[in-house]
C-alpha positions as CSV (number, residue, x, y, z in Angstrom):
1,X,0.0,0.0,0.0
2,X,2.8,2.4,0.8
3,X,4.3,1.8,-2.7
4,X,1.0,2.9,-4.4
5,X,1.0,6.0,-2.3
6,X,4.5,6.9,-3.3
7,X,3.6,6.5,-7.0
8,X,0.7,8.9,-6.7
9,X,2.7,11.4,-4.8
10,X,5.5,11.3,-7.5
11,X,3.1,11.7,-10.4
12,X,1.3,14.8,-9.0
13,X,2.7,18.0,-10.4
14,X,4.0,20.6,-8.0
15,X,2.7,23.6,-9.9
16,X,-1.1,24.0,-10.1
17,X,-0.7,25.7,-13.5
18,X,0.6,22.4,-15.0
19,X,-2.4,20.3,-14.0
20,X,-4.6,21.4,-17.0
21,X,-1.6,21.0,-19.4
22,X,-0.7,17.5,-18.3
23,X,-4.2,16.4,-17.4
24,X,-6.8,17.5,-19.9
25,X,-4.5,18.4,-22.8
26,X,-2.5,15.2,-22.3
27,X,-5.7,13.2,-22.2
28,X,-6.9,14.9,-25.4
29,X,-3.6,14.4,-27.1
30,X,-3.7,10.7,-26.1
31,X,-7.3,10.4,-27.4
32,X,-6.3,12.1,-30.7
33,X,-3.3,9.8,-31.0
34,X,-5.5,6.7,-30.2
35,X,-8.2,7.8,-32.7
36,X,-5.5,8.4,-35.4
37,X,-4.0,5.0,-34.8
38,X,-7.4,3.3,-34.8
39,X,-8.3,4.9,-38.1
40,X,-5.0,4.1,-39.6
41,X,-5.3,0.4,-38.6
42,X,-8.9,0.3,-40.1
43,X,-7.6,1.8,-43.4
44,X,-4.8,-0.7,-43.5
45,X,-7.3,-3.5,-43.0
46,X,-9.5,-2.2,-45.8
47,X,-6.6,-1.7,-48.2
48,X,-5.4,-5.2,-47.3
49,X,-8.8,-6.7,-48.1
50,X,-9.0,-4.7,-51.3
51,X,-5.5,-5.9,-52.3
52,X,-6.4,-9.5,-51.7
53,X,-9.6,-9.2,-53.7
54,X,-7.7,-7.5,-56.6
55,X,-5.0,-10.2,-56.5
56,X,-7.6,-12.9,-56.7
57,X,-9.2,-11.2,-59.7
58,X,-5.9,-10.7,-61.4
59,X,-5.0,-14.4,-60.8
60,X,-8.3,-15.5,-62.4
61,X,-7.8,-13.2,-65.3
62,X,-4.3,-14.5,-65.8
63,X,-5.5,-18.1,-65.7
64,X,-8.1,-17.3,-68.4
65,X,-5.6,-15.6,-70.7
66,X,-3.2,-18.5,-70.2
67,X,-6.0,-21.1,-70.9
68,X,-7.2,-19.4,-74.1
69,X,-3.7,-18.5,-75.2
70,X,-2.6,-22.1,-75.1
71,X,-5.7,-23.2,-76.9
72,X,-5.1,-20.6,-79.6
73,X,-1.4,-21.6,-80.1
74,X,-2.2,-25.4,-80.3
75,X,-5.2,-24.7,-82.6
76,X,-3.0,-22.7,-85.0
77,X,-0.3,-25.3,-84.9
78,X,-2.9,-28.0,-85.6
79,X,-4.3,-26.0,-88.5
80,X,-0.8,-25.5,-89.9
81,X,-0.2,-29.3,-89.7
82,X,-3.6,-29.9,-91.5
83,X,-2.6,-27.6,-94.3
84,X,0.9,-29.1,-94.7
85,X,-0.2,-32.7,-94.7
86,X,-3.8,-32.5,-95.9
87,X,-5.3,-34.2,-92.9
88,X,-8.7,-32.3,-93.1
89,X,-8.9,-31.0,-89.5
90,X,-7.7,-34.1,-87.6
91,X,-4.5,-32.4,-86.4
92,X,-6.5,-29.3,-85.3
93,X,-9.0,-31.2,-83.3
94,X,-6.3,-33.4,-81.7
95,X,-4.1,-30.4,-80.8
96,X,-7.1,-28.6,-79.3
97,X,-8.1,-31.7,-77.2
98,X,-4.5,-32.1,-76.0
99,X,-4.3,-28.4,-75.1
100,X,-7.7,-28.4,-73.4
101,X,-7.0,-31.5,-71.3
102,X,-3.5,-30.3,-70.4
103,X,-4.7,-26.8,-69.4
104,X,-7.5,-28.2,-67.3
105,X,-5.1,-30.4,-65.4
106,X,-2.7,-27.6,-64.8
107,X,-5.4,-25.1,-63.7
108,X,-7.0,-27.6,-61.3
109,X,-3.6,-28.4,-59.9
110,X,-2.8,-24.7,-59.4
111,X,-6.2,-24.1,-57.7
112,X,-5.7,-27.1,-55.3
113,X,-2.2,-25.9,-54.5
114,X,-3.5,-22.4,-53.7
115,X,-6.2,-23.8,-51.4
116,X,-3.6,-25.8,-49.4
117,X,-1.7,-22.7,-48.5
């Protein structure tokens, strides 16, 4: 109990003029600082959530471009083979099927890997 009394006696200012400065102004300063920190942390959380949502959309867009890009390349290659050898569309269909199955496998694998993290 004596220790608590010593603390209070040490914290009290000697000059009565300093009481409002340290008491009310100090409390207001601390309140302002706390409010600022609270708003700052809320903004950081919002920006973090927005960044995660944007990253998810960007990832999906990239997956779509990759998927259709590979299909386009394989389709053009199959069409070129058909023209060179006169296979009447067999190489195009085969190349597109190989590209589709391969891309589906890779996309599912990437999604499952992302879900494990």
